[in-house]
C-alpha positions as CSV (number, residue, x, y, z in Angstrom):
1,M,-3.3,-79.1,-26.8
2,P,-5.9,-75.8,-27.4
3,I,-8.3,-76.9,-30.6
4,Y,-9.0,-73.8,-32.8
5,E,-12.6,-72.9,-35.2
6,Y,-11.1,-71.3,-38.5
7,L,-12.8,-69.5,-41.5
8,C,-10.9,-69.8,-44.5
9,D,-11.0,-66.6,-46.2
10,D,-11.0,-68.1,-49.9
11,C,-14.0,-70.7,-49.7
12,D,-16.1,-69.6,-46.5
13,T,-15.3,-73.1,-45.1
14,R,-15.7,-73.2,-41.4
15,F,-13.3,-75.9,-39.6
16,E,-11.3,-77.0,-36.3
17,K,-8.2,-77.8,-36.0
18,I,-5.8,-79.1,-33.0
19,V,-2.7,-76.4,-32.9
20,I,0.3,-77.9,-30.9
21,N,2.3,-74.7,-31.7
22,K,1.6,-71.4,-33.1
23,Q,4.1,-71.7,-36.2
24,Q,1.9,-74.6,-37.1
25,E,0.8,-73.8,-41.0
26,I,-3.3,-74.4,-41.3
27,A,-4.6,-75.3,-44.5
28,C,-8.3,-75.3,-45.5
29,P,-9.4,-79.1,-45.5
30,K,-11.6,-78.1,-48.9
31,C,-9.7,-75.7,-51.0
32,T,-6.2,-76.2,-49.3
33,S,-5.5,-72.5,-48.9
34,K,-3.1,-71.0,-46.4
35,K,-5.8,-68.0,-45.7
36,A,-7.7,-68.6,-42.9
37,S,-8.9,-66.1,-39.7
38,I,-9.6,-67.7,-36.6
39,Q,-12.7,-67.4,-34.9
40,L,-14.2,-67.2,-31.5
41,S,-15.6,-70.7,-30.2
42,V,-18.9,-71.7,-28.6
43,F,-18.6,-73.7,-25.6
44,A,-21.1,-75.4,-23.5
45,T,-20.6,-75.8,-19.3
46,A,-21.6,-78.8,-17.9
47,N,-22.0,-77.3,-14.4
48,G,-25.6,-75.0,-15.7
49,A,-24.0,-72.1,-15.1
50,S,-25.2,-70.5,-18.6
51,A,-28.8,-70.2,-19.8
52,K,-31.3,-73.1,-19.4
53,S,-33.2,-74.8,-22.5
54,S,-36.4,-73.3,-22.8
55,T,-38.0,-75.9,-24.1
56,P,-39.7,-78.9,-21.7
57,S,-37.9,-82.0,-21.1
58,S,-39.4,-85.4,-21.1
59,G,-38.4,-85.9,-16.9
60,G,-39.4,-84.2,-14.0
61,G,-36.7,-82.4,-13.0
62,G,-36.6,-79.7,-15.4
63,S,-33.6,-79.3,-16.4
64,C,-31.5,-80.2,-19.6
65,C,-31.9,-84.2,-18.8
66,G,-34.6,-84.5,-16.9
67,G,-32.7,-84.4,-13.6
68,G,-32.2,-88.3,-13.4
69,C,-28.6,-88.5,-13.4
70,G,-27.8,-85.5,-10.8
71,C,-26.5,-83.1,-13.5
72,N,-28.8,-80.2,-11.2
């Protein structure tokens, strides 16, 4: 089941919704408006293929968690 991100057209609230089928009604959790635009989602990868953090890590590995867990 995909999770979609929405932006309410009435109150500008961002929210996520698990969508079982495309005919499912989407309503803003803040104002209950049914007018919402689907947004592009930003996601992270676990394989390190995306850009690495520019802040130094506390460990010696130089990756997101210092390299101790073998995520490199």
